[in-house]
C-alpha positions as CSV (number, residue, x, y, z in Angstrom):
1,M,-21.2,-19.5,-37.3
2,T,-22.5,-17.0,-39.6
3,A,-23.6,-13.6,-38.2
4,A,-27.3,-12.6,-39.0
5,V,-29.2,-9.3,-38.7
6,P,-31.4,-9.7,-35.6
7,T,-34.9,-8.7,-35.9
8,R,-36.8,-6.5,-33.4
9,A,-38.2,-9.7,-31.9
10,D,-34.7,-11.1,-31.6
11,R,-33.5,-8.0,-29.7
12,R,-36.5,-8.2,-27.4
13,A,-35.8,-11.9,-26.8
14,R,-32.2,-11.3,-26.1
15,G,-33.2,-8.6,-23.7
16,A,-35.7,-10.8,-21.9
17,V,-33.5,-13.8,-21.5
18,M,-30.6,-11.4,-20.1
19,A,-33.5,-10.4,-17.6
20,L,-34.2,-14.0,-16.6
21,F,-30.5,-14.8,-16.3
22,A,-30.5,-11.6,-13.9
23,V,-33.3,-12.8,-11.8
24,N,-31.9,-16.3,-11.5
25,G,-28.6,-14.9,-10.3
26,A,-30.1,-12.5,-7.7
27,T,-32.7,-15.0,-6.3
28,Y,-30.6,-17.7,-4.4
29,N,-27.6,-15.4,-4.1
30,S,-29.5,-12.8,-2.1
31,L,-29.8,-15.4,0.7
32,V,-25.8,-16.0,0.7
33,P,-24.7,-13.2,2.8
34,R,-27.7,-14.0,5.4
35,F,-26.7,-17.6,5.9
36,P,-25.0,-16.8,9.3
37,A,-28.0,-14.8,10.5
38,L,-30.3,-17.7,9.6
39,R,-28.3,-20.1,11.4
40,D,-27.9,-18.2,14.4
41,G,-31.6,-17.2,14.4
42,L,-32.6,-20.9,14.4
43,G,-29.8,-22.1,16.6
44,L,-28.5,-24.4,14.0
45,S,-24.9,-26.1,13.9
46,N,-22.8,-25.8,11.0
47,T,-23.9,-29.4,9.9
48,Q,-27.5,-28.5,10.2
49,L,-26.8,-25.4,8.2
50,G,-25.0,-27.2,5.5
51,T,-27.7,-30.1,5.4
52,A,-30.4,-27.3,4.9
53,I,-28.5,-25.7,2.3
54,A,-28.3,-29.1,0.5
55,A,-31.9,-29.2,0.0
56,F,-31.5,-26.6,-2.7
57,P,-29.3,-28.8,-5.0
58,G,-31.1,-31.7,-3.8
59,A,-34.4,-30.7,-5.2
60,A,-33.0,-30.2,-8.6
61,L,-31.3,-33.6,-8.4
62,L,-34.7,-35.3,-7.7
63,V,-36.9,-33.5,-10.1
64,G,-34.6,-31.0,-12.3
65,V,-34.5,-33.3,-15.3
66,L,-38.2,-32.9,-15.9
67,A,-37.3,-29.4,-17.2
68,G,-36.6,-31.2,-20.6
69,P,-40.1,-32.4,-21.1
70,L,-41.6,-29.1,-20.0
71,I,-39.3,-27.1,-22.3
72,A,-40.4,-29.5,-25.2
73,R,-44.1,-29.0,-24.4
74,W,-44.3,-25.3,-23.4
75,G,-41.2,-23.6,-25.2
76,S,-38.0,-22.7,-23.2
77,G,-38.8,-18.8,-23.1
78,R,-42.4,-19.4,-21.4
79,V,-41.0,-21.9,-19.0
80,A,-38.0,-20.0,-17.9
81,A,-40.2,-16.7,-17.3
82,S,-43.0,-18.5,-15.4
83,V,-41.0,-20.7,-13.1
84,S,-38.6,-17.7,-12.5
85,L,-41.6,-15.7,-11.3
86,V,-42.6,-18.6,-8.9
87,G,-39.0,-18.7,-7.5
88,A,-39.0,-14.9,-6.8
89,L,-42.3,-15.5,-4.9
90,L,-40.9,-18.1,-2.7
91,L,-37.8,-16.3,-1.7
92,P,-39.2,-14.4,1.1
93,L,-40.5,-17.7,2.6
94,V,-36.9,-18.6,3.5
95,A,-36.6,-15.8,6.0
96,L,-40.0,-16.8,7.6
97,A,-38.9,-20.3,8.2
98,P,-39.4,-21.2,11.9
99,S,-37.4,-24.2,12.3
100,W,-34.7,-26.4,10.3
101,W,-37.5,-28.4,8.7
102,A,-39.2,-25.2,7.5
103,L,-35.9,-23.9,6.2
104,F,-35.1,-27.3,4.5
105,G,-38.5,-27.3,2.9
106,A,-38.3,-23.7,1.6
107,L,-35.0,-24.1,0.2
108,F,-36.2,-27.4,-1.4
109,L,-39.0,-25.9,-3.3
110,L,-36.5,-22.9,-4.2
111,G,-34.3,-25.5,-5.7
112,I,-36.9,-26.8,-8.0
113,T,-37.6,-23.5,-9.4
114,D,-33.9,-22.6,-9.8
115,A,-33.1,-25.9,-11.6
116,W,-36.0,-25.6,-14.0
117,T,-35.2,-22.0,-14.7
118,D,-31.7,-22.8,-15.2
119,A,-32.4,-25.3,-18.0
120,A,-34.9,-23.4,-19.6
121,M,-33.1,-20.1,-19.8
122,N,-29.8,-21.7,-21.0
123,A,-31.9,-23.4,-23.7
124,H,-33.7,-20.1,-24.8
125,G,-30.2,-18.4,-24.9
126,L,-29.2,-21.0,-27.3
127,V,-32.2,-20.3,-29.4
128,V,-31.6,-16.7,-29.4
129,Q,-27.8,-17.3,-30.0
130,E,-28.8,-19.3,-33.3
131,R,-31.0,-16.6,-34.5
132,Y,-28.1,-13.9,-33.9
133,G,-25.6,-16.3,-35.7
134,R,-22.8,-15.4,-33.2
135,S,-21.7,-16.2,-29.7
136,I,-23.7,-14.7,-26.8
137,I,-23.9,-17.4,-24.3
138,N,-20.9,-16.2,-22.1
139,G,-22.4,-12.7,-22.0
140,L,-25.7,-14.1,-20.8
141,H,-23.9,-15.7,-18.0
142,A,-22.1,-12.6,-17.4
143,T,-25.6,-11.0,-16.7
144,W,-26.1,-13.8,-14.2
145,S,-22.9,-12.9,-12.4
146,V,-23.6,-9.0,-12.3
147,A,-27.0,-9.9,-10.7
148,A,-25.3,-12.2,-8.3
149,V,-22.6,-9.6,-7.3
150,G,-25.5,-7.0,-6.9
151,A,-27.7,-9.4,-4.8
152,G,-24.4,-10.2,-2.7
153,L,-23.6,-6.6,-2.1
154,V,-27.2,-5.7,-1.2
155,G,-27.2,-8.7,1.2
156,A,-23.8,-8.0,2.9
157,A,-24.9,-4.3,3.2
158,A,-28.2,-5.4,4.8
159,A,-26.4,-7.6,7.3
160,G,-24.0,-5.0,8.2
161,L,-26.9,-2.5,8.9
162,G,-28.9,-4.7,10.6
163,V,-31.7,-4.9,8.3
164,P,-34.1,-7.8,9.0
165,V,-33.9,-10.6,6.7
166,T,-37.6,-10.7,6.1
167,V,-37.6,-7.1,4.9
168,H,-34.5,-7.5,2.9
169,L,-35.7,-10.6,1.0
170,A,-39.4,-9.4,0.7
171,V,-38.1,-6.3,-1.1
172,V,-35.8,-8.3,-3.4
173,G,-38.7,-10.7,-4.1
174,A,-41.0,-8.0,-5.2
175,V,-38.5,-6.7,-7.8
176,L,-37.8,-10.1,-9.1
177,V,-41.3,-10.8,-9.7
178,V,-42.1,-7.8,-11.8
179,T,-38.8,-8.5,-13.8
180,S,-39.8,-12.1,-14.5
181,A,-43.4,-10.8,-15.5
182,L,-41.9,-8.3,-18.1
183,A,-39.7,-11.0,-19.5
184,W,-42.6,-13.4,-20.2
185,R,-44.0,-10.8,-22.7
186,L,-40.8,-10.6,-24.6
187,V,-39.5,-14.2,-25.1
188,L,-39.8,-16.0,-28.2
189,P,-42.8,-18.3,-28.9
190,P,-42.3,-22.0,-28.3
191,E,-39.6,-23.1,-30.7
192,H,-38.3,-26.4,-32.4
193,H,-34.6,-27.0,-32.0
194,T,-33.0,-28.1,-35.2
195,A,-29.2,-28.2,-34.3
196,A,-29.4,-31.7,-33.1
197,P,-32.0,-34.0,-34.8
198,V,-33.7,-36.3,-32.5
199,P,-34.0,-39.9,-33.7
200,A,-37.0,-42.2,-33.4
201,G,-37.5,-43.1,-29.7
202,G,-35.6,-39.9,-28.8
203,G,-36.4,-37.3,-26.2
204,L,-35.5,-37.6,-22.5
205,R,-35.9,-41.4,-22.8
206,G,-33.7,-41.7,-25.7
207,V,-30.9,-39.5,-24.1
208,L,-30.8,-41.8,-20.9
209,T,-30.8,-45.0,-23.1
210,S,-28.4,-44.1,-25.8
211,W,-24.6,-44.5,-25.0
212,R,-23.6,-42.0,-27.7
213,A,-25.6,-39.5,-25.8
214,V,-25.0,-40.6,-22.2
215,A,-21.1,-40.6,-22.6
216,P,-20.6,-36.9,-23.6
217,L,-23.3,-35.7,-21.2
218,L,-21.6,-37.7,-18.3
219,A,-18.3,-36.2,-19.1
220,V,-19.7,-32.6,-19.2
221,A,-21.7,-33.2,-16.1
222,G,-18.5,-34.4,-14.2
223,L,-16.8,-31.1,-15.2
224,M,-19.9,-29.1,-13.9
225,V,-19.9,-31.0,-10.6
226,C,-16.2,-30.0,-10.0
227,S,-16.8,-26.5,-10.9
228,G,-20.0,-26.2,-9.0
229,A,-18.1,-27.4,-5.7
230,V,-15.7,-24.2,-6.4
231,E,-18.6,-22.0,-6.9
232,D,-20.7,-23.2,-4.0
233,S,-17.8,-22.8,-1.7
234,S,-17.8,-18.9,-2.0
235,A,-21.6,-18.8,-1.6
236,S,-22.4,-21.4,1.2
237,W,-19.1,-21.1,3.3
238,G,-17.1,-17.9,2.4
239,A,-19.0,-15.6,5.1
240,V,-19.1,-18.6,7.4
241,Y,-15.3,-19.0,7.2
242,L,-14.4,-15.5,7.5
243,R,-16.5,-15.0,10.5
244,D,-15.8,-18.0,12.4
245,D,-12.3,-19.0,11.5
246,L,-10.8,-15.6,10.8
247,G,-12.9,-13.2,13.0
248,A,-14.0,-11.0,10.3
249,G,-17.2,-8.7,10.8
250,A,-20.4,-9.0,9.0
251,F,-19.6,-7.0,6.0
252,L,-16.3,-8.2,5.3
253,A,-17.2,-11.8,5.7
254,G,-19.7,-11.3,2.8
255,L,-16.8,-10.2,0.4
256,P,-15.4,-13.4,-0.6
257,F,-18.8,-14.3,-2.3
258,V,-18.8,-10.9,-3.9
259,A,-15.1,-11.1,-5.0
260,F,-15.8,-14.5,-6.6
261,Q,-18.9,-13.1,-8.5
262,A,-17.2,-9.9,-9.6
263,T,-14.2,-11.6,-11.2
264,M,-16.4,-14.3,-12.6
265,T,-18.3,-11.5,-14.3
266,I,-15.2,-10.3,-15.8
267,G,-14.3,-13.5,-17.2
268,R,-17.5,-14.2,-18.8
269,V,-17.8,-10.7,-20.2
270,A,-14.5,-11.4,-22.0
271,G,-15.2,-15.3,-22.4
272,D,-16.6,-15.5,-25.9
273,R,-13.7,-13.7,-27.4
274,V,-11.1,-15.5,-25.3
275,V,-12.6,-19.1,-26.0
276,D,-13.0,-18.2,-29.8
277,R,-9.1,-17.3,-29.7
278,F,-7.6,-20.0,-27.4
279,G,-10.3,-22.8,-27.5
280,A,-12.6,-24.1,-24.9
281,V,-10.5,-27.0,-23.5
282,R,-7.4,-24.7,-23.1
283,V,-9.2,-21.8,-21.4
284,A,-11.2,-24.2,-19.1
285,R,-8.1,-26.3,-18.1
286,T,-6.0,-23.1,-17.4
287,G,-8.7,-21.4,-15.4
288,A,-9.3,-24.5,-13.3
289,V,-5.7,-24.8,-12.4
290,L,-5.6,-20.9,-11.4
291,A,-8.6,-21.6,-8.9
292,A,-6.9,-24.6,-7.4
293,V,-3.7,-22.8,-6.7
294,A,-5.5,-19.5,-5.5
295,L,-7.8,-21.4,-3.1
296,L,-5.1,-23.5,-1.6
297,A,-2.8,-20.5,-1.2
298,A,-5.9,-18.6,0.5
299,L,-6.3,-21.3,3.0
300,V,-2.8,-21.7,3.8
301,I,-2.5,-18.1,4.5
302,A,-5.6,-18.1,6.5
303,R,-6.1,-14.2,6.5
304,P,-9.2,-12.3,5.5
305,L,-7.6,-10.5,2.6
306,A,-6.1,-13.7,1.3
307,A,-9.5,-15.4,1.3
308,I,-11.1,-12.6,-0.6
309,V,-8.2,-12.5,-3.2
310,G,-8.2,-16.2,-3.4
311,W,-11.9,-16.6,-4.1
312,G,-11.6,-13.6,-6.5
313,L,-9.0,-15.5,-8.6
314,A,-11.0,-18.6,-8.3
315,G,-14.2,-16.8,-9.9
316,L,-11.8,-15.6,-12.8
317,G,-10.5,-19.2,-13.2
318,V,-14.1,-20.9,-13.5
319,A,-15.8,-18.1,-15.1
320,T,-16.4,-19.8,-18.6
321,L,-17.0,-23.4,-17.4
322,F,-20.7,-23.5,-16.9
323,P,-21.5,-21.5,-20.0
324,L,-19.3,-23.7,-22.2
325,A,-20.6,-26.8,-20.3
326,F,-24.2,-25.9,-21.1
327,A,-23.4,-25.2,-24.7
328,A,-21.7,-28.4,-25.1
329,A,-24.6,-30.2,-23.9
330,G,-27.0,-28.3,-26.0
331,A,-25.2,-29.5,-29.0
332,V,-24.7,-33.3,-28.5
333,P,-25.7,-35.1,-31.8
334,G,-29.3,-36.7,-31.5
335,V,-30.2,-34.8,-28.3
336,R,-32.8,-31.9,-28.1
337,A,-30.9,-28.9,-26.5
338,G,-33.3,-28.6,-23.8
339,D,-33.0,-32.4,-22.8
340,G,-29.2,-32.2,-22.9
341,I,-29.0,-29.1,-20.6
342,A,-31.6,-30.5,-18.2
343,V,-29.7,-33.8,-17.9
344,V,-26.1,-32.2,-17.2
345,G,-27.7,-29.5,-15.0
346,F,-29.5,-32.3,-12.9
347,L,-26.2,-34.3,-12.7
348,A,-24.3,-31.1,-11.9
349,R,-26.4,-30.6,-8.8
350,L,-24.5,-33.5,-7.3
351,G,-21.7,-31.2,-6.6
352,F,-23.9,-28.7,-5.0
353,L,-25.8,-31.3,-3.1
354,A,-22.5,-33.3,-1.7
355,T,-20.3,-30.2,-0.9
356,P,-22.0,-28.4,1.8
357,P,-22.9,-31.1,4.2
358,I,-19.4,-32.7,3.9
359,I,-17.7,-29.3,4.5
360,G,-20.0,-28.7,7.3
361,A,-19.3,-32.0,9.2
362,I,-15.7,-31.4,8.7
363,A,-16.1,-27.8,10.1
364,D,-17.9,-29.2,13.2
365,A,-15.1,-31.9,13.7
366,S,-12.2,-29.4,13.1
367,S,-12.5,-26.0,11.3
368,V,-14.3,-24.6,8.3
369,G,-10.9,-24.0,6.8
370,T,-10.1,-27.6,6.9
371,G,-13.3,-28.7,5.3
372,L,-12.8,-26.2,2.6
373,L,-9.5,-28.0,1.5
374,I,-11.9,-30.2,-0.6
375,V,-12.4,-27.3,-3.0
376,P,-9.0,-27.0,-4.6
377,V,-9.1,-30.7,-5.1
378,A,-12.5,-30.2,-7.0
379,A,-10.9,-27.5,-9.0
380,L,-8.1,-29.9,-10.1
381,G,-10.7,-32.4,-11.2
382,A,-12.3,-29.7,-13.4
383,A,-9.0,-29.2,-15.1
384,V,-8.7,-33.0,-15.7
385,L,-12.2,-33.0,-17.2
386,A,-11.9,-29.9,-19.4
387,R,-11.4,-32.3,-22.2
388,A,-15.1,-33.0,-22.2
389,L,-15.6,-29.5,-23.8
390,R,-13.9,-30.8,-27.0
391,P,-16.3,-30.8,-30.2
392,R,-18.2,-33.8,-30.9
393,G,-19.6,-33.3,-34.4
394,A,-22.9,-31.5,-33.8
395,A,-24.4,-29.6,-36.6
396,A,-24.6,-26.3,-35.1
397,P,-21.3,-24.7,-33.9
398,E,-21.1,-23.3,-30.4
399,P,-18.7,-20.8,-28.7
400,A,-17.0,-23.9,-27.0
401,R,-15.6,-24.8,-30.4
402,G,-13.1,-22.1,-30.6
403,E,-14.3,-20.9,-33.8
404,P,-14.1,-17.2,-34.8
405,S,-17.2,-15.1,-33.6
406,A,-18.6,-12.8,-36.3
407,D,-18.8,-9.8,-34.0
């Protein structure tokens, strides 16, 4: 990848896409430390909470793939900023849910906005990366992680101080609405992807009917399903596990998620250079094994400090998996970047959809810690599937290829 001198518009676009990654990282993750309060306020069981949480990835599973045609029609930047703003407006509705059905519905709508924003902002990030001529995708995901950590800390502090969930989410939502509106003004205009030529009859239908496209996308999606199960465990069950199984207080219970996101941020900040040096497959496989060992040890020790450290090491281990997977999906030959990213994002939600209710059911039958034993197994699955990140001959190099970055 040959470095280029970014124009003023390129720098503005990079700032805008960083802002969109930040908004996306803060939106759903503002809810995470408040799940115990939402559960108790509605009188839900762990299974009911897990099923309601599953509405979030379930929405992406049902309609997330439509992000590809939207991006092709309106441009990745405009789609990302517009849908991001809608998601920020929806955030306070979760706190106002008066019943399980209302909570399920609010999380379902929020899941749609998350899926479409996720695909569009990653597609736009790859467009900006092409204009820079060097790797920036891991750095963009680092911005997401910083925002997620900040949102987690604010949520944990709000929970510890007894701030009502409605007040907390209303304030956060207002800030995110303003940020999304500003980003809309700075993104690049609708673009045409040239990295992967689309054959006649291509587009989304072509992706789903061409085995040459389906096979690599399924492999990448499988990796993301396993990685997603690890990421979701800290968000959906970290606080519940520490509070219910280990007897931790409200603030301490929110720290596994914060530790996970903090170390993931560190891994993503260094990710571009590390992958360039050692290669995507080796970095992904080593990190996934680290996550599996750390989480298994934490569950066996069953102490609050061990859980926080375990999820912290897991965050470092899986830090580069999603950025590298999105970059690989956006560089599959014969597939538009937006379509490839939308398809793997759609399939990756399977992990987020399946994990919460399964863990919740096991938790009700035994304990949350027992249910969480699924997560180290998923991390080992990610280690096996890391091979999917190997280059497949796309025209435009991506950071996943282990080529030197022209920083």
